[in-house]
C-alpha positions in Angstrom: 94.6 98.6 52.9 95.8 94.8 54.0 97.4 94.0 50.7 100.5 95.5 51.0 100.9 93.5 53.7 100.5 89.6 52.2 103.2 87.0 53.1 104.1 86.4 49.4 106.4 89.6 49.8 109.6 88.3 50.3 110.4 89.5 53.9 108.5 91.4 56.6 110.3 93.3 59.4 108.9 93.4 63.0 107.0 96.6 62.8 105.5 95.9 59.5 104.0 92.4 61.2 103.1 95.0 64.1 101.1 96.8 61.8 99.9 94.1 60.3 98.2 92.8 63.5 96.9 95.7 64.5 95.2 96.7 61.2 93.9 93.0 61.2 92.5 94.0 64.4 91.4 97.6 64.0 89.2 96.2 60.8 87.7 93.3 63.1 86.9 95.7 66.1 85.2 98.5 63.5 83.5 96.3 61.6 84.8 96.8 57.9 83.8 95.0 56.0 87.2 95.1 53.5 89.6 92.9 56.2 86.5 90.3 56.9 86.3 89.8 53.1 90.5 89.5 53.3 90.0 87.4 56.0 87.5 85.0 53.3 89.5 85.1 50.7 93.5 84.5 51.7 94.8 80.9 50.4 94.4 79.4 53.8 91.6 81.3 55.9 91.3 79.0 58.8 95.5 78.4 59.1 95.6 82.6 58.7 92.0 83.0 61.5 93.9 80.5 64.0 96.9 82.8 64.4 94.9 85.6 64.6 93.3 84.5 67.3 96.3 82.7 69.2 98.1 85.8 69.3 95.2 87.7 70.4 95.4 85.3 73.3 98.7 85.4 73.6 98.4 89.1 74.2 96.1 89.1 76.9 98.1 86.5 78.6 101.3 88.8 78.3 99.2 91.6 79.7 97.8 90.1 82.6 101.5 89.0 83.5 102.8 92.6 83.0 99.4 93.7 85.1 100.7 91.7 87.6 104.1 92.7 88.2 102.5 96.4 87.8 100.5 96.3 90.6 103.0 94.0 92.8 105.6 97.2 92.3 102.1 100.0 92.7 100.0 98.6 95.0 100.1 100.3 98.9 101.8 98.4 101.7 98.3 96.2 103.2 100.1 96.9 106.5 100.3 100.6 106.2 96.6 100.0 104.5 95.3 98.1 107.8 97.4 100.2 110.2 95.5 103.8 108.8 92.0 102.0 108.8 92.8 100.4 112.5 94.4 104.1 113.3 90.9 106.2 112.7 88.4 103.1 114.3 90.5 103.3 117.3 90.3 107.8 117.3 86.7 107.1 117.4 84.4 108.8 120.4 83.2 104.6 120.4 86.7 103.1 121.0 87.7 105.5 123.4 84.8 104.6 125.7 85.7 101.6 126.2 86.9 99.8 128.3 91.2 98.9 128.1 89.7 94.7 128.0 87.4 95.7 125.3 89.5 97.9 123.1 91.8 94.9 122.8 88.6 92.1 122.1 87.5 95.1 119.0 90.9 95.0 118.1 91.6 90.9 117.8 88.2 90.9 116.3 89.3 93.2 113.4 92.7 91.4 113.5 90.1 88.6 112.5 88.0 90.8 110.0 90.9 91.8 108.4 92.2 88.6 107.7 89.5 87.6 106.3 89.3 90.1 103.6 92.7 91.0 103.3 92.8 88.7 99.8 90.0 90.6 98.7 92.5 93.8 97.9 95.1 91.8 97.0 95.3 92.5 92.8 98.5 90.4 91.9 99.4 86.4 93.2 100.5 86.2 96.2 101.1 82.4 96.6 102.7 80.0 94.4 99.5 78.8 93.0 98.8 82.0 92.1 102.3 82.7 89.8 101.7 78.8 88.5 97.8 79.4 87.2 99.0 82.9 85.7 102.1 81.6 83.8 99.8 78.5 82.4 97.7 81.2 81.5 100.1 81.8 78.3 98.6 78.2 77.6 95.3 78.1 78.3 94.1 81.7 77.3 95.0 81.2 73.7 93.3 77.7 73.8 90.6 78.8 75.3 89.9 81.6 72.8 90.6 78.6 69.7 88.1 76.3 71.6 85.3 79.0 71.3 86.2 80.3 68.4 85.6 76.9 66.6 82.7 75.4 69.0 81.1 79.2 68.1 82.2 78.9 63.9 81.0 75.1 63.6 78.0 76.2 65.0 77.0 78.9 62.7 78.5 77.9 60.1 75.7 74.7 60.4 73.4 76.9 60.4 74.3 80.0 57.6 75.5 77.1 55.1 71.6 77.3 53.8 72.4 80.7 52.5 75.9 79.6 50.9 76.5 76.4 50.6 79.7 77.3 48.6 81.4 78.6 51.4 83.2 75.9 53.5 83.7 76.0 57.8 87.6 76.9 56.9 86.6 79.5 54.7 84.1 80.9 57.0 87.2 81.1 59.9 89.1 83.4 58.5 86.8 86.3 58.9 85.6 84.5 62.2 88.7 85.2 63.8 88.4 89.0 63.2 85.2 88.1 65.9 87.3 87.8 69.1 89.4 91.5 68.2 87.1 92.5 71.4 88.7 89.7 73.6 92.4 92.0 73.5 90.2 95.1 75.5 90.8 92.3 78.5 94.3 92.9 78.1 93.7 96.6 79.0 94.4 94.9 83.0 97.5 95.4 82.1 97.1 99.0 83.5 96.4 99.3 87.5 92.7 98.4 88.4 91.7 98.5 84.6 89.2 96.1 83.7 87.3 96.0 81.4 82.8 94.8 81.8 82.2 91.3 80.5 79.0 91.7 78.7 80.5 94.7 77.0 83.3 92.4 75.3 80.7 89.6 74.5 78.3 92.0 72.9 81.0 93.7 70.7 82.2 90.6 70.0 78.9 89.2 68.8 78.2 92.3 66.8 81.4 91.3 65.0 80.7 87.7 64.0 77.2 88.9 62.5 79.3 91.1 61.0 81.7 88.3 59.6 78.7 85.6 58.6 77.2 88.5 57.1 80.2 88.5 54.3 81.2 85.3 54.5 78.1 84.3 53.1 77.1 87.8 51.7 74.0 87.6 53.7 71.6 89.6 54.7 71.6 91.1 58.1 69.0 89.2 59.5 69.8 85.7 58.6 74.0 86.7 59.8 71.8 87.8 63.7 70.1 84.5 63.2 73.3 82.4 62.2 74.9 84.4 64.7 72.3 83.6 67.8 72.2 80.2 67.4 75.8 79.0 69.2 74.3 81.6 71.7 71.0 79.7 72.6 72.7 76.3 72.2 75.3 77.4 74.6 72.0 78.6 77.1 70.6 74.9 76.8 73.8 72.8 77.2 73.8 74.7 80.4 70.1 74.3 81.4 71.0 70.7 80.4 73.8 70.3 82.8 72.4 71.7 85.5 69.0 69.4 84.9 70.9 66.9 84.9 73.4 67.7 87.8 70.6 67.9 90.3 69.0 64.8 89.1 71.8 63.2 90.1 71.7 64.4 93.7 68.0 64.3 93.6 68.3 60.4 92.6 71.2 60.2 95.4 69.7 61.5 97.5 66.7 59.5 97.8 69.2 56.1 98.0 
């Protein structure tokens, strides 16, 4: 499937490069062994995996930026929403039964509550800080995915290498990069109200990572599951230790 896009070919057009990435992505998403074997047998699996993970991160960041623009131009005016809500409240019997002073007090309370909850209805950055954070996503989103890929790969390789000591960490990272394919579902934020549940993405990633380990180390599904679960377990332990450490620090400071 993917051999016609080998880097040894002289020149690849942009459509061919997009198709190459799309085929790798679909192969990773839908657990196609051929795609995982292809990444394992690349001349430099680490470099190929790094490029794939970085591209996934960049696409997600670009989708975040484009989604912010879409929401900005399609979201209804918050002032109009506020006025509609207030108008309907004022048309209710309880409001009409109030005296002028009570009505003014109600409107003042409504304005305070609206000012408090208005930011929850804004689906696009409306401050300089938020815009800066959105643009920095072009850097930090790929970096975050790369760090997760390397961290997960290091711990999974430490666990799985006993089943096939001929496989290096770098060889394992190539197929494991395809396990990051479900992260691209986060690009659905490009569309208004588009989102994806975190656990759906993570469980899909876990299934892909298990398949990558199975294919890479030529081991059983049970062994691959154990190796994939080890980084998850290690993360829970680290978080628990961090929480305990912070609590102990506060207790010790409180006792001084």
